[in-house]
Structure formats: structure tokens, C-alpha cells
MOPAC internal coordinates of N, CA, C and O (Angstrom, degrees):
PM7 1SCF
backbone

  N    0.0000 0     0.00 0     0.00 0    0    0    0
  C    1.4510 1     0.00 0     0.00 0    1    0    0
  C    1.5164 1   109.04 1     0.00 0    2    1    0
  O    1.2310 1   121.32 1   -18.02 1    3    2    1
  N    1.2768 1   115.08 1   161.98 1    3    2    1
  C    1.4610 1   121.00 1   172.90 1    5    3    2
  C    1.5149 1   107.61 1  -102.13 1    6    5    3
  O    1.2310 1   120.70 1   -39.80 1    7    6    5
  N    1.3131 1   116.27 1   140.20 1    7    6    5
  C    1.4571 1   120.45 1   176.77 1    9    7    6
  C    1.5114 1   109.51 1  -155.20 1   10    9    7
  O    1.2310 1   121.19 1    -8.78 1   11   10    9
  N    1.3095 1   115.32 1   171.22 1   11   10    9
  C    1.4646 1   120.13 1  -177.35 1   13   11   10
  C    1.5138 1   112.17 1   -90.40 1   14   13   11
  O    1.2310 1   119.88 1   177.11 1   15   14   13
  N    1.3205 1   117.84 1    -2.89 1   15   14   13
  C    1.4522 1   124.13 1   176.91 1   17   15   14
  C    1.5304 1   111.24 1    57.95 1   18   17   15
  O    1.2310 1   119.89 1    92.16 1   19   18   17
  N    1.3028 1   117.82 1   -87.84 1   19   18   17
  C    1.4640 1   121.56 1  -178.58 1   21   19   18
  C    1.5253 1   108.09 1  -131.07 1   22   21   19
  O    1.2310 1   120.87 1   -91.94 1   23   22   21
  N    1.3101 1   115.94 1    88.06 1   23   22   21
  C    1.4650 1   120.80 1  -174.32 1   25   23   22
  C    1.5280 1   111.97 1   -57.88 1   26   25   23
  O    1.2310 1   120.42 1   146.79 1   27   26   25
  N    1.3198 1   116.80 1   -33.21 1   27   26   25
  C    1.4595 1   119.63 1   179.34 1   29   27   26
  C    1.5128 1   113.02 1   -64.42 1   30   29   27
  O    1.2310 1   120.20 1   144.11 1   31   30   29
  N    1.3165 1   117.22 1   -35.89 1   31   30   29
  C    1.4646 1   121.26 1  -179.78 1   33   31   30
  C    1.5168 1   112.99 1   -83.31 1   34   33   31
  O    1.2310 1   120.56 1   140.23 1   35   34   33
  N    1.3103 1   116.54 1   -39.77 1   35   34   33
  C    1.4465 1   120.47 1  -173.10 1   37   35   34
  C    1.5158 1   113.74 1  -100.97 1   38   37   35
  O    1.2310 1   119.74 1   166.50 1   39   38   37
  N    1.3079 1   118.10 1   -13.50 1   39   38   37
  C    1.4624 1   122.63 1  -178.54 1   41   39   38
  C    1.5306 1   111.45 1    50.07 1   42   41   39
  O    1.2310 1   120.95 1  -132.48 1   43   42   41
  N    1.3313 1   115.78 1    47.52 1   43   42   41
  C    1.4555 1   119.85 1   178.43 1   45   43   42
  C    1.5205 1   109.61 1  -114.78 1   46   45   43
  O    1.2310 1   121.52 1   -17.23 1   47   46   45
  N    1.2988 1   114.69 1   162.77 1   47   46   45
  C    1.4598 1   121.45 1   176.04 1   49   47   46
  C    1.5228 1   106.75 1  -132.21 1   50   49   47
  O    1.2310 1   120.06 1    -6.83 1   51   50   49
  N    1.3179 1   117.48 1   173.17 1   51   50   49
  C    1.4550 1   120.48 1  -175.57 1   53   51   50
  C    1.5301 1   112.26 1   -61.27 1   54   53   51
  O    1.2310 1   120.12 1   144.67 1   55   54   53
  N    1.3077 1   117.38 1   -35.33 1   55   54   53
  C    1.4650 1   119.72 1   177.24 1   57   55   54
  C    1.5202 1   109.94 1   -58.89 1   58   57   55
  O    1.2310 1   120.52 1   136.85 1   59   58   57
  N    1.3366 1   116.62 1   -43.15 1   59   58   57
  C    1.4654 1   120.82 1   177.74 1   61   59   58
  C    1.5219 1   111.30 1   -60.66 1   62   61   59
  O    1.2310 1   120.58 1   137.39 1   63   62   61
  N    1.3227 1   116.50 1   -42.61 1   63   62   61
  C    1.4620 1   120.88 1  -177.59 1   65   63   62
  C    1.5312 1   111.44 1   -65.38 1   66   65   63
  O    1.2310 1   120.43 1   137.04 1   67   66   65
  N    1.3298 1   116.78 1   -42.96 1   67   66   65
  C    1.4645 1   119.51 1   178.08 1   69   67   66
  C    1.5225 1   110.39 1   -67.60 1   70   69   67
  O    1.2310 1   119.80 1   138.48 1   71   70   69
  N    1.3153 1   117.98 1   -41.52 1   71   70   69
  C    1.4624 1   121.19 1   177.98 1   73   71   70
  C    1.5234 1   110.23 1   -58.93 1   74   73   71
  O    1.2310 1   120.77 1   134.22 1   75   74   73
  N    1.3175 1   116.13 1   -45.78 1   75   74   73
  C    1.4606 1   121.21 1   179.82 1   77   75   74
  C    1.5346 1   110.79 1   -63.44 1   78   77   75
  O    1.2310 1   120.27 1   137.44 1   79   78   77
  N    1.3110 1   117.09 1   -42.56 1   79   78   77
  C    1.4707 1   121.25 1   179.93 1   81   79   78
  C    1.5287 1   111.15 1   -60.73 1   82   81   79
  O    1.2310 1   120.63 1   140.49 1   83   82   81
  N    1.3251 1   116.40 1   -39.51 1   83   82   81
  C    1.4644 1   120.37 1  -178.37 1   85   83   82
  C    1.5243 1   111.24 1   -77.17 1   86   85   83
  O    1.2310 1   120.27 1   135.16 1   87   86   85
  N    1.3211 1   117.09 1   -44.84 1   87   86   85
  C    1.4608 1   119.20 1  -174.96 1   89   87   86
  C    1.5251 1   112.94 1   -78.33 1   90   89   87
  O    1.2310 1   119.69 1   142.14 1   91   90   89
  N    1.3199 1   118.20 1   -37.86 1   91   90   89
  C    1.4634 1   120.88 1  -176.92 1   93   91   90
  C    1.5260 1   113.32 1   -88.72 1   94   93   91
  O    1.2310 1   120.73 1   144.20 1   95   94   93
  N    1.3204 1   116.21 1   -35.80 1   95   94   93
  C    1.4597 1   119.93 1  -175.55 1   97   95   94
  C    1.5197 1   113.15 1  -109.80 1   98   97   95
  O    1.2310 1   120.79 1  -179.78 1   99   98   97
  N    1.3338 1   116.10 1     0.22 1   99   98   97
  C    1.4654 1   122.45 1   176.43 1  101   99   98
  C    1.5285 1   113.34 1    55.65 1  102  101   99
  O    1.2310 1   120.51 1  -141.27 1  103  102  101
  N    1.3231 1   116.63 1    38.73 1  103  102  101
  C    1.4557 1   119.64 1   177.06 1  105  103  102
  C    1.5186 1   109.63 1   -65.82 1  106  105  103
  O    1.2310 1   121.00 1   -39.62 1  107  106  105
  N    1.3077 1   115.70 1   140.38 1  107  106  105
  C    1.4605 1   121.17 1   178.34 1  109  107  106
  C    1.5292 1   109.34 1   -85.52 1  110  109  107
  O    1.2310 1   121.33 1   -10.37 1  111  110  109
  N    1.3354 1   115.06 1   169.63 1  111  110  109
  C    1.4619 1   119.63 1   176.82 1  113  111  110
  C    1.5265 1   110.07 1   -60.59 1  114  113  111
  O    1.2310 1   120.23 1   139.13 1  115  114  113
  N    1.3286 1   117.16 1   -40.87 1  115  114  113
  C    1.4696 1   120.44 1   178.98 1  117  115  114
  C    1.5277 1   110.77 1   -62.27 1  118  117  115
  O    1.2310 1   119.79 1   140.17 1  119  118  117
  N    1.3160 1   118.01 1   -39.83 1  119  118  117
  C    1.4656 1   121.26 1   178.39 1  121  119  118
  C    1.5250 1   111.45 1   -67.60 1  122  121  119
  O    1.2310 1   120.52 1   140.07 1  123  122  121
  N    1.3170 1   116.62 1   -39.93 1  123  122  121
  C    1.4691 1   120.76 1   177.84 1  125  123  122
  C    1.5306 1   109.93 1   -60.96 1  126  125  123
  O    1.2310 1   120.89 1   134.44 1  127  126  125
  N    1.3320 1   115.90 1   -45.56 1  127  126  125
  C    1.4749 1   119.55 1   179.11 1  129  127  126
  C    1.5253 1   110.54 1   -63.29 1  130  129  127
  O    1.2310 1   120.48 1   138.94 1  131  130  129
  N    1.3192 1   116.68 1   -41.06 1  131  130  129
  C    1.4644 1   121.10 1  -179.31 1  133  131  130
  C    1.5305 1   111.13 1   -63.68 1  134  133  131
  O    1.2310 1   120.00 1   138.63 1  135  134  133
  N    1.3166 1   117.61 1   -41.37 1  135  134  133
  C    1.4677 1   121.25 1   178.21 1  137  135  134
  C    1.5279 1   110.37 1   -60.55 1  138  137  135
  O    1.2310 1   120.55 1   135.79 1  139  138  137
  N    1.3274 1   116.55 1   -44.21 1  139  138  137
  C    1.4612 1   120.18 1   177.97 1  141  139  138
  C    1.5154 1   111.94 1   -61.72 1  142  141  139
  O    1.2310 1   120.91 1   136.48 1  143  142  141
  N    1.3136 1   115.86 1   -43.52 1  143  142  141
  C    1.4695 1   121.41 1  -179.91 1  145  143  142
  C    1.5295 1   110.38 1   -64.57 1  146  145  143
  O    1.2310 1   120.83 1   133.68 1  147  146  145
  N    1.3333 1   116.01 1   -46.32 1  147  146  145
  C    1.4653 1   119.89 1  -179.14 1  149  147  146
  C    1.5233 1   111.53 1   -62.69 1  150  149  147
  O    1.2310 1   120.23 1   141.54 1  151  150  149
  N    1.3161 1   117.16 1   -38.46 1  151  150  149
  C    1.4733 1   119.31 1  -179.28 1  153  151  150
  C    1.5164 1   111.20 1   -61.55 1  154  153  151
  O    1.2310 1   120.30 1   145.57 1  155  154  153
  N    1.3221 1   117.03 1   -34.43 1  155  154  153
  C    1.4638 1   120.69 1   177.37 1  157  155  154
  C    1.5253 1   111.27 1   -77.32 1  158  157  155
  O    1.2310 1   120.46 1   136.83 1  159  158  157
  N    1.3274 1   116.72 1   -43.17 1  159  158  157
  C    1.4611 1   120.73 1  -178.91 1  161  159  158
  C    1.5260 1   112.60 1   -62.44 1  162  161  159
  O    1.2310 1   120.53 1   146.25 1  163  162  161
  N    1.3083 1   116.60 1   -33.75 1  163  162  161
  C    1.4615 1   120.94 1  -175.24 1  165  163  162
  C    1.5294 1   113.57 1  -101.17 1  166  165  163
  O    1.2310 1   120.95 1  -169.53 1  167  166  165
  N    1.3088 1   115.78 1    10.47 1  167  166  165
  C    1.4653 1   119.54 1   178.83 1  169  167  166
  C    1.5230 1   110.53 1   -71.76 1  170  169  167
  O    1.2310 1   121.00 1   -12.51 1  171  170  169
  N    1.3042 1   115.70 1   167.49 1  171  170  169
  C    1.4607 1   121.50 1   177.41 1  173  171  170
  C    1.5256 1   111.78 1   -90.48 1  174  173  171
  O    1.2310 1   120.49 1  -168.09 1  175  174  173
  N    1.3086 1   116.66 1    11.91 1  175  174  173
  C    1.4690 1   120.72 1   179.60 1  177  175  174
  C    1.5296 1   109.78 1   -66.68 1  178  177  175
  O    1.2310 1   120.44 1   -29.27 1  179  178  177
  N    1.3171 1   116.77 1   150.73 1  179  178  177
  C    1.4670 1   119.43 1   174.57 1  181  179  178
  C    1.5384 1   109.77 1   -58.59 1  182  181  179
  O    1.2310 1   120.72 1   -29.65 1  183  182  181
  N    1.3205 1   116.23 1   150.35 1  183  182  181
  C    1.4641 1   121.35 1  -174.72 1  185  183  182
  C    1.5229 1   113.44 1   -54.26 1  186  185  183
  O    1.2310 1   120.00 1   138.15 1  187  186  185
  N    1.3266 1   117.60 1   -41.85 1  187  186  185
  C    1.4715 1   120.25 1  -179.47 1  189  187  186
  C    1.5288 1   110.61 1   -63.34 1  190  189  187
  O    1.2310 1   120.25 1   137.87 1  191  190  189
  N    1.3186 1   117.13 1   -42.13 1  191  190  189
  C    1.4597 1   120.97 1   178.44 1  193  191  190
  C    1.5238 1   110.58 1   -67.76 1  194  193  191
  O    1.2310 1   120.30 1   139.73 1  195  194  193
  N    1.3269 1   117.03 1   -40.27 1  195  194  193
  C    1.4627 1   120.96 1   176.89 1  197  195  194
  C    1.5236 1   110.79 1   -57.01 1  198  197  195
  O    1.2310 1   120.71 1   133.25 1  199  198  197
  N    1.3235 1   116.25 1   -46.75 1  199  198  197
  C    1.4623 1   120.64 1   179.52 1  201  199  198
  C    1.5234 1   110.48 1   -60.82 1  202  201  199
  O    1.2310 1   120.61 1   136.72 1  203  202  201
  N    1.3235 1   116.44 1   -43.28 1  203  202  201
  C    1.4654 1   121.07 1   179.30 1  205  203  202
  C    1.5335 1   110.46 1   -61.88 1  206  205  203
  O    1.2310 1   120.19 1   135.08 1  207  206  205
  N    1.3276 1   117.24 1   -44.92 1  207  206  205
  C    1.4630 1   121.04 1  -179.47 1  209  207  206
  C    1.5290 1   111.10 1   -66.17 1  210  209  207
  O    1.2310 1   120.10 1   139.17 1  211  210  209
  N    1.3294 1   117.41 1   -40.83 1  211  210  209
  C    1.4584 1   120.67 1   178.61 1  213  211  210
  C    1.5204 1   111.77 1   -65.48 1  214  213  211
  O    1.2310 1   120.54 1   138.06 1  215  214  213
  N    1.3225 1   116.58 1   -41.94 1  215  214  213
  C    1.4665 1   120.26 1   176.90 1  217  215  214
  C    1.5286 1   110.79 1   -60.73 1  218  217  215
  O    1.2310 1   120.57 1   136.19 1  219  218  217
  N    1.3167 1   116.52 1   -43.81 1  219  218  217
  C    1.4592 1   121.45 1   179.11 1  221  219  218
  C    1.5255 1   110.67 1   -65.21 1  222  221  219
  O    1.2310 1   120.51 1   138.26 1  223  222  221
  N    1.3207 1   116.63 1   -41.74 1  223  222  221
  C    1.4654 1   122.14 1   178.39 1  225  223  222
  C    1.5276 1   110.44 1   -58.76 1  226  225  223
  O    1.2310 1   120.49 1   131.33 1  227  226  225
  N    1.3260 1   116.67 1   -48.67 1  227  226  225
  C    1.4636 1   120.81 1  -179.18 1  229  227  226
  C    1.5281 1   111.26 1   -63.93 1  230  229  227
  O    1.2310 1   120.55 1   138.65 1  231  230  229
  N    1.3208 1   116.55 1   -41.35 1  231  230  229
  C    1.4655 1   121.07 1   178.85 1  233  231  230
  C    1.5313 1   110.54 1   -63.50 1  234  233  231
  O    1.2310 1   120.43 1   134.00 1  235  234  233
  N    1.3361 1   116.78 1   -46.00 1  235  234  233
  C    1.4604 1   120.85 1  -179.60 1  237  235  234
  C    1.5317 1   111.55 1   -65.64 1  238  237  235
  O    1.2310 1   120.34 1   140.53 1  239  238  237
  N    1.3367 1   116.96 1   -39.47 1  239  238  237
  C    1.4653 1   120.37 1   177.33 1  241  239  238
  C    1.5215 1   111.07 1   -62.55 1  242  241  239
  O    1.2310 1   120.72 1   135.08 1  243  242  241
  N    1.3205 1   116.23 1   -44.92 1  243  242  241
  C    1.4639 1   120.18 1   179.60 1  245  243  242
  C    1.5221 1   110.88 1   -60.88 1  246  245  243
  O    1.2310 1   120.06 1   137.69 1  247  246  245
  N    1.3190 1   117.49 1   -42.31 1  247  246  245
  C    1.4686 1   121.37 1   179.39 1  249  247  246
  C    1.5258 1   110.51 1   -65.82 1  250  249  247
  O    1.2310 1   120.29 1   137.22 1  251  250  249
  N    1.3187 1   117.06 1   -42.78 1  251  250  249
  C    1.4600 1   121.51 1   178.79 1  253  251  250
  C    1.5284 1   110.68 1   -61.13 1  254  253  251
  O    1.2310 1   120.89 1   131.89 1  255  254  253
  N    1.3274 1   115.90 1   -48.11 1  255  254  253
  C    1.4585 1   119.80 1  -179.02 1  257  255  254
  C    1.5317 1   111.45 1   -65.07 1  258  257  255
  O    1.2310 1   120.20 1   140.15 1  259  258  257
  N    1.3076 1   117.22 1   -39.85 1  259  258  257
  C    1.4598 1   120.45 1   178.53 1  261  259  258
  C    1.5233 1   110.76 1   -63.91 1  262  261  259
  O    1.2310 1   120.36 1   138.93 1  263  262  261
  N    1.3126 1   116.91 1   -41.07 1  263  262  261
  C    1.4598 1   121.30 1   179.53 1  265  263  262
  C    1.5218 1   111.29 1   -62.29 1  266  265  263
  O    1.2310 1   120.19 1   132.55 1  267  266  265
  N    1.3106 1   117.24 1   -47.45 1  267  266  265
  C    1.4564 1   120.10 1  -176.43 1  269  267  266
  C    1.5206 1   112.57 1   -80.05 1  270  269  267
  O    1.2310 1   119.39 1   158.46 1  271  270  269
  N    1.3150 1   118.78 1   -21.54 1  271  270  269
  C    1.4648 1   120.90 1   176.88 1  273  271  270
  C    1.5237 1   110.72 1   -71.75 1  274  273  271
  O    1.2310 1   120.70 1   151.48 1  275  274  273
  N    1.3179 1   116.27 1   -28.52 1  275  274  273
  C    1.4679 1   120.71 1  -176.94 1  277  275  274
  C    1.5209 1   113.25 1   -97.03 1  278  277  275
  O    1.2310 1   120.19 1  -178.73 1  279  278  277
  N    1.3128 1   117.24 1     1.27 1  279  278  277
  C    1.4605 1   120.87 1  -178.63 1  281  279  278
  C    1.5189 1   110.49 1  -122.96 1  282  281  279
  O    1.2310 1   121.15 1   -22.89 1  283  282  281
  N    1.2973 1   115.40 1   157.11 1  283  282  281
  C    1.4549 1   121.06 1   174.58 1  285  283  282
  C    1.5223 1   107.54 1   -83.59 1  286  285  283
  O    1.2310 1   120.33 1   -82.94 1  287  286  285
  N    1.3301 1   116.97 1    97.06 1  287  286  285
  C    1.4686 1   120.60 1  -173.98 1  289  287  286
  C    1.5309 1   112.28 1   -65.09 1  290  289  287
  O    1.2310 1   119.98 1   149.67 1  291  290  289
  N    1.2945 1   117.65 1   -30.33 1  291  290  289
  C    1.4758 1   118.81 1   177.74 1  293  291  290
  C    1.5396 1   109.80 1   -64.58 1  294  293  291
  O    1.2310 1   120.98 1   138.47 1  295  294  293
  N    1.3210 1   115.74 1   -41.53 1  295  294  293
  C    1.4626 1   120.42 1   178.89 1  297  295  294
  C    1.5330 1   110.03 1   -67.06 1  298  297  295
  O    1.2310 1   120.04 1   138.52 1  299  298  297
  N    1.3286 1   117.54 1   -41.48 1  299  298  297
  C    1.4618 1   121.52 1  -179.71 1  301  299  298
  C    1.5244 1   112.01 1   -64.46 1  302  301  299
  O    1.2310 1   120.11 1   147.56 1  303  302  301
  N    1.3200 1   117.40 1   -32.44 1  303  302  301
  C    1.4635 1   120.86 1  -178.78 1  305  303  302
  C    1.5284 1   113.06 1   -86.86 1  306  305  303
  O    1.2310 1   119.97 1   169.34 1  307  306  305
  N    1.3310 1   117.67 1   -10.66 1  307  306  305
  C    1.4704 1   120.81 1  -176.49 1  309  307  306
  C    1.5197 1   112.45 1   -69.24 1  310  309  307
  O    1.2310 1   120.10 1   180.00 1  311  310  309

């Protein structure tokens, strides 16, 4: 999983961690999604909560991908 470890020492946030994972380790979009999924699947959360979080994760990912698939992301980021 990706995490901020010790935010007080490193002054990082999740955006920084994902940026670093992509730029330094060349993680693909599929790998990024898999890491997020695995972090939920392997959490110590109760099974019912895990299922709820995974369902929400999949729904949010689908919405995110649909939004950016239908838009010109280069134009949106300009």
C-alpha cells in the first residue's frame, strides 16, 4: 500500500506518495488501482466494512475513469 508513514517527519501527503510512485517507480494506472484495492482487501477492518469500502472504491474509480475518458484531460489541466 501507499501511505504517508510519518507525516510530521516527512511532510508528505497521499498526493505526494502517488506522484512519487508514478514518477520514480513508473507505476501504471492498473498498478495504482491494484494497490488501492489490495490495501482495502488486506486491511484489518471487519468484513462488512471491507466490502463497503471496496464497493465504494470500485464505484469511485469507475466514475473517475468515466469522467476523464470523456474529457480532454490535457485541456482540463492547462
